[in-house]
Each structure stands twice: as C-alpha cells, then as structure tokens.
N, CA and C atoms as an extended XYZ file, in Angstrom:
240
Properties=species:S:1:pos:R:3:atomname:S:1:resname:S:1:resid:I:1 pbc="F F F"
N        25.931      -11.616      -53.275 N   UNK     1
C        26.731      -12.632      -53.928 CA  UNK     1
C        27.127      -13.683      -52.894 C   UNK     1
N        26.881      -14.953      -53.187 N   UNK     2
C        27.221      -16.021      -52.233 CA  UNK     2
C        28.721      -16.171      -52.036 C   UNK     2
N        29.077      -16.788      -50.922 N   UNK     3
C        30.479      -17.084      -50.624 CA  UNK     3
C        30.778      -18.515      -51.059 C   UNK     3
N        32.043      -18.780      -51.385 N   UNK     4
C        32.399      -20.168      -51.651 CA  UNK     4
C        33.086      -20.754      -50.422 C   UNK     4
N        33.167      -22.068      -50.389 N   UNK     5
C        33.711      -22.777      -49.223 CA  UNK     5
C        35.149      -22.373      -48.933 C   UNK     5
N        35.944      -22.173      -49.965 N   UNK     6
C        37.349      -21.804      -49.765 CA  UNK     6
C        37.466      -20.448      -49.084 C   UNK     6
N        36.587      -19.522      -49.418 N   UNK     7
C        36.603      -18.201      -48.795 CA  UNK     7
C        36.233      -18.288      -47.313 C   UNK     7
N        35.247      -19.105      -46.992 N   UNK     8
C        34.848      -19.298      -45.592 CA  UNK     8
C        36.022      -19.888      -44.811 C   UNK     8
N        36.627      -20.930      -45.364 N   UNK     9
C        37.765      -21.580      -44.702 CA  UNK     9
C        38.912      -20.595      -44.498 C   UNK     9
N        39.203      -19.798      -45.507 N   UNK    10
C        40.291      -18.833      -45.434 CA  UNK    10
C        40.059      -17.802      -44.330 C   UNK    10
N        38.851      -17.292      -44.229 N   UNK    11
C        38.528      -16.304      -43.189 CA  UNK    11
C        38.683      -16.903      -41.791 C   UNK    11
N        38.219      -18.140      -41.630 N   UNK    12
C        38.317      -18.793      -40.325 CA  UNK    12
C        39.786      -19.021      -39.961 C   UNK    12
N        40.574      -19.513      -40.922 N   UNK    13
C        41.989      -19.793      -40.649 CA  UNK    13
C        42.796      -18.518      -40.441 C   UNK    13
N        42.341      -17.421      -40.998 N   UNK    14
C        43.017      -16.144      -40.776 CA  UNK    14
C        42.928      -15.750      -39.300 C   UNK    14
N        41.785      -16.007      -38.681 N   UNK    15
C        41.588      -15.677      -37.266 CA  UNK    15
C        42.033      -16.796      -36.330 C   UNK    15
N        41.927      -18.031      -36.791 N   UNK    16
C        42.277      -19.201      -35.988 CA  UNK    16
C        43.269      -20.048      -36.799 C   UNK    16
N        44.546      -19.644      -36.843 N   UNK    17
C        45.526      -20.288      -37.729 CA  UNK    17
C        45.704      -21.791      -37.518 C   UNK    17
N        45.467      -22.281      -36.308 N   UNK    18
C        45.656      -23.709      -36.055 CA  UNK    18
C        44.410      -24.533      -36.388 C   UNK    18
N        43.353      -23.884      -36.836 N   UNK    19
C        42.064      -24.554      -37.029 CA  UNK    19
C        42.110      -25.588      -38.147 C   UNK    19
N        41.451      -26.695      -37.878 N   UNK    20
C        41.134      -27.673      -38.920 CA  UNK    20
C        39.695      -27.372      -39.294 C   UNK    20
N        39.462      -27.049      -40.556 N   UNK    21
C        38.148      -26.595      -41.003 CA  UNK    21
C        37.638      -27.520      -42.096 C   UNK    21
N        36.415      -28.018      -41.919 N   UNK    22
C        35.756      -28.827      -42.934 CA  UNK    22
C        34.455      -28.117      -43.282 C   UNK    22
N        34.283      -27.801      -44.557 N   UNK    23
C        33.100      -27.080      -45.019 CA  UNK    23
C        32.322      -27.971      -45.971 C   UNK    23
N        31.006      -27.983      -45.824 N   UNK    24
C        30.135      -28.737      -46.718 CA  UNK    24
C        29.033      -27.814      -47.218 C   UNK    24
N        28.849      -27.760      -48.533 N   UNK    25
C        27.767      -26.974      -49.138 CA  UNK    25
C        26.500      -27.828      -49.062 C   UNK    25
N        25.557      -27.424      -48.230 N   UNK    26
C        24.386      -28.250      -47.951 CA  UNK    26
C        23.357      -28.268      -49.075 C   UNK    26
N        23.229      -27.156      -49.794 N   UNK    27
C        22.174      -27.066      -50.798 CA  UNK    27
C        22.707      -26.911      -52.216 C   UNK    27
N        24.029      -26.815      -52.369 N   UNK    28
C        24.606      -26.633      -53.688 CA  UNK    28
C        24.398      -25.237      -54.249 C   UNK    28
N        24.014      -24.303      -53.382 N   UNK    29
C        23.710      -22.947      -53.853 CA  UNK    29
C        24.723      -21.901      -53.387 C   UNK    29
N        25.766      -22.342      -52.667 N   UNK    30
C        26.761      -21.403      -52.172 CA  UNK    30
C        26.231      -20.488      -51.098 C   UNK    30
N        25.127      -20.849      -50.491 N   UNK    31
C        24.465      -19.984      -49.518 CA  UNK    31
C        24.167      -20.691      -48.193 C   UNK    31
N        24.188      -22.019      -48.202 N   UNK    32
C        23.858      -22.815      -47.018 CA  UNK    32
C        24.973      -23.833      -46.793 C   UNK    32
N        25.731      -23.627      -45.728 N   UNK    33
C        26.895      -24.466      -45.455 CA  UNK    33
C        26.817      -25.090      -44.065 C   UNK    33
N        27.564      -26.173      -43.912 N   UNK    34
C        27.852      -26.746      -42.603 CA  UNK    34
C        29.364      -26.653      -42.434 C   UNK    34
N        29.805      -26.328      -41.226 N   UNK    35
C        31.236      -26.221      -40.962 CA  UNK    35
C        31.576      -26.920      -39.660 C   UNK    35
N        32.667      -27.656      -39.695 N   UNK    36
C        33.258      -28.240      -38.496 CA  UNK    36
C        34.593      -27.538      -38.311 C   UNK    36
N        34.757      -26.889      -37.159 N   UNK    37
C        35.976      -26.142      -36.876 CA  UNK    37
C        36.575      -26.676      -35.576 C   UNK    37
N        37.798      -27.179      -35.655 N   UNK    38
C        38.502      -27.717      -34.494 CA  UNK    38
C        39.736      -26.856      -34.278 C   UNK    38
N        39.863      -26.286      -33.075 N   UNK    39
C        40.988      -25.398      -32.788 CA  UNK    39
C        41.357      -25.459      -31.311 C   UNK    39
N        42.640      -25.399      -31.049 N   UNK    40
C        43.122      -25.318      -29.677 CA  UNK    40
C        42.705      -24.018      -29.008 C   UNK    40
N        42.417      -22.995      -29.792 N   UNK    41
C        41.978      -21.705      -29.248 CA  UNK    41
C        40.634      -21.817      -28.539 C   UNK    41
N        39.906      -22.894      -28.779 N   UNK    42
C        38.598      -23.091      -28.146 CA  UNK    42
C        38.702      -23.673      -26.735 C   UNK    42
N        39.886      -24.138      -26.340 N   UNK    43
C        40.032      -24.743      -25.010 CA  UNK    43
C        39.616      -23.763      -23.926 C   UNK    43
N        38.793      -24.242      -22.998 N   UNK    44
C        38.339      -23.424      -21.887 CA  UNK    44
C        37.183      -22.497      -22.227 C   UNK    44
N        36.729      -22.531      -23.470 N   UNK    45
C        35.624      -21.678      -23.906 CA  UNK    45
C        34.334      -22.485      -23.955 C   UNK    45
N        33.226      -21.807      -23.682 N   UNK    46
C        31.930      -22.466      -23.830 CA  UNK    46
C        31.628      -22.634      -25.323 C   UNK    46
N        30.670      -23.454      -25.628 N   UNK    47
C        30.269      -23.662      -27.026 CA  UNK    47
C        29.828      -22.331      -27.652 C   UNK    47
N        29.098      -21.529      -26.896 N   UNK    48
C        28.650      -20.220      -27.396 CA  UNK    48
C        29.854      -19.334      -27.709 C   UNK    48
N        30.839      -19.308      -26.829 N   UNK    49
C        32.039      -18.507      -27.066 CA  UNK    49
C        32.807      -19.005      -28.298 C   UNK    49
N        32.861      -20.324      -28.472 N   UNK    50
C        33.529      -20.891      -29.644 CA  UNK    50
C        32.839      -20.436      -30.929 C   UNK    50
N        31.516      -20.507      -30.929 N   UNK    51
C        30.752      -20.094      -32.109 CA  UNK    51
C        30.929      -18.596      -32.368 C   UNK    51
N        30.957      -17.802      -31.311 N   UNK    52
C        31.174      -16.362      -31.463 CA  UNK    52
C        32.527      -16.085      -32.105 C   UNK    52
N        33.537      -16.859      -31.747 N   UNK    53
C        34.868      -16.690      -32.332 CA  UNK    53
C        34.833      -16.958      -33.838 C   UNK    53
N        34.095      -17.974      -34.244 N   UNK    54
C        33.986      -18.287      -35.671 CA  UNK    54
C        33.206      -17.182      -36.388 C   UNK    54
N        32.098      -16.735      -35.803 N   UNK    55
C        31.309      -15.670      -36.436 CA  UNK    55
C        32.127      -14.390      -36.564 C   UNK    55
N        32.944      -14.080      -35.560 N   UNK    56
C        33.818      -12.907      -35.646 CA  UNK    56
C        34.822      -13.071      -36.785 C   UNK    56
N        35.304      -14.287      -36.983 N   UNK    57
C        36.256      -14.550      -38.062 CA  UNK    57
C        35.631      -14.291      -39.434 C   UNK    57
N        34.315      -14.431      -39.524 N   UNK    58
C        33.626      -14.234      -40.800 CA  UNK    58
C        33.370      -12.760      -41.103 C   UNK    58
N        33.775      -11.886      -40.205 N   UNK    59
C        33.788      -10.438      -40.419 CA  UNK    59
C        32.477       -9.866      -40.939 C   UNK    59
N        31.379      -10.221      -40.279 N   UNK    60
C        30.090       -9.616      -40.615 CA  UNK    60
C        29.398      -10.186      -41.840 C   UNK    60
N        29.931      -11.238      -42.408 N   UNK    61
C        29.308      -11.795      -43.617 CA  UNK    61
C        28.120      -12.702      -43.323 C   UNK    61
N        27.993      -13.164      -42.074 N   UNK    62
C        26.839      -13.989      -41.697 CA  UNK    62
C        25.569      -13.180      -41.868 C   UNK    62
N        24.581      -13.777      -42.524 N   UNK    63
C        23.309      -13.111      -42.724 CA  UNK    63
C        23.293      -12.197      -43.936 C   UNK    63
N        24.462      -11.987      -44.537 N   UNK    64
C        24.555      -11.145      -45.728 CA  UNK    64
C        25.006      -12.028      -46.892 C   UNK    64
N        26.304      -12.152      -47.089 N   UNK    65
C        26.830      -13.017      -48.152 CA  UNK    65
C        26.636      -14.494      -47.823 C   UNK    65
N        26.629      -14.797      -46.535 N   UNK    66
C        26.475      -16.173      -46.076 CA  UNK    66
C        25.158      -16.276      -45.314 C   UNK    66
N        24.190      -16.930      -45.928 N   UNK    67
C        22.844      -16.976      -45.356 CA  UNK    67
C        22.738      -17.913      -44.159 C   UNK    67
N        23.293      -19.122      -44.281 N   UNK    68
C        23.136      -20.107      -43.214 CA  UNK    68
C        24.423      -20.910      -43.032 C   UNK    68
N        24.799      -21.098      -41.767 N   UNK    69
C        25.979      -21.891      -41.433 CA  UNK    69
C        25.655      -22.770      -40.236 C   UNK    69
N        25.533      -24.075      -40.483 N   UNK    70
C        25.352      -25.047      -39.401 CA  UNK    70
C        26.746      -25.298      -38.845 C   UNK    70
N        26.988      -24.835      -37.635 N   UNK    71
C        28.339      -24.800      -37.092 CA  UNK    71
C        28.529      -25.809      -35.974 C   UNK    71
N        29.624      -26.563      -36.065 N   UNK    72
C        30.070      -27.448      -34.997 CA  UNK    72
C        31.506      -27.052      -34.678 C   UNK    72
N        31.808      -26.936      -33.395 N   UNK    73
C        33.158      -26.576      -32.987 CA  UNK    73
C        33.658      -27.550      -31.934 C   UNK    73
N        34.972      -27.614      -31.803 N   UNK    74
C        35.560      -28.476      -30.796 CA  UNK    74
C        37.045      -28.223      -30.685 C   UNK    74
N        37.665      -28.904      -29.734 N   UNK    75
C        39.110      -28.806      -29.528 CA  UNK    75
C        39.757      -30.099      -30.010 C   UNK    75
N        41.035      -30.025      -30.364 N   UNK    76
C        41.728      -31.252      -30.785 CA  UNK    76
C        41.730      -32.267      -29.645 C   UNK    76
N        41.710      -33.537      -30.018 N   UNK    77
C        41.762      -34.604      -29.023 CA  UNK    77
C        43.090      -34.536      -28.282 C   UNK    77
N        43.090      -34.787      -26.979 N   UNK    78
C        44.333      -34.744      -26.224 CA  UNK    78
C        45.268      -35.824      -26.747 C   UNK    78
N        46.564      -35.490      -26.751 N   UNK    79
C        47.560      -36.410      -27.256 CA  UNK    79
C        47.877      -36.213      -28.722 C   UNK    79
N        47.116      -35.357      -29.397 N   UNK    80
C        47.391      -35.088      -30.826 CA  UNK    80
C        48.416      -33.996      -30.978 C   UNK    80
C-alpha cells in the first residue's frame, strides 16, 4: 500500500521536530516522491549522513511502502 505525503512528512517531523518538509508526488501514484528537508539537526553532517537521518525517520518504509524518494536536504540559512 502506498504512502501519502502527509504520512511521510509526519514521520520525518517525528524524528526531526524542527524540520521544514516539502513533499511532491512526482508521478501521482503515491509511490514516487521528491522531498526537501531542512533541519538544524543536519549542521555538521555530511550529505550522506543527512540522508541517512531522513531514511531512519521513515522507519524501514523505503523500498517497501515507499518505492522512490528523490531527497534533498539542507540546513536553515544563517540568521533565520
């Protein structure tokens, strides 16, 4: 069963409460999404570590309920 965007956002925010999350359904099938996740928790982490944090937040659903996630991560702009 596919995941919806709100469920993906909720899982990410559960693990990264300060995250700003933008989800886009790429194919309209609830199975292929793009996500932009911005969190202060990513400061000092490599891009790979940031992505691992997001995948951990999804609690094993990647590759099962969620087939594809084009992921972009970053930290908030300084001064915000």
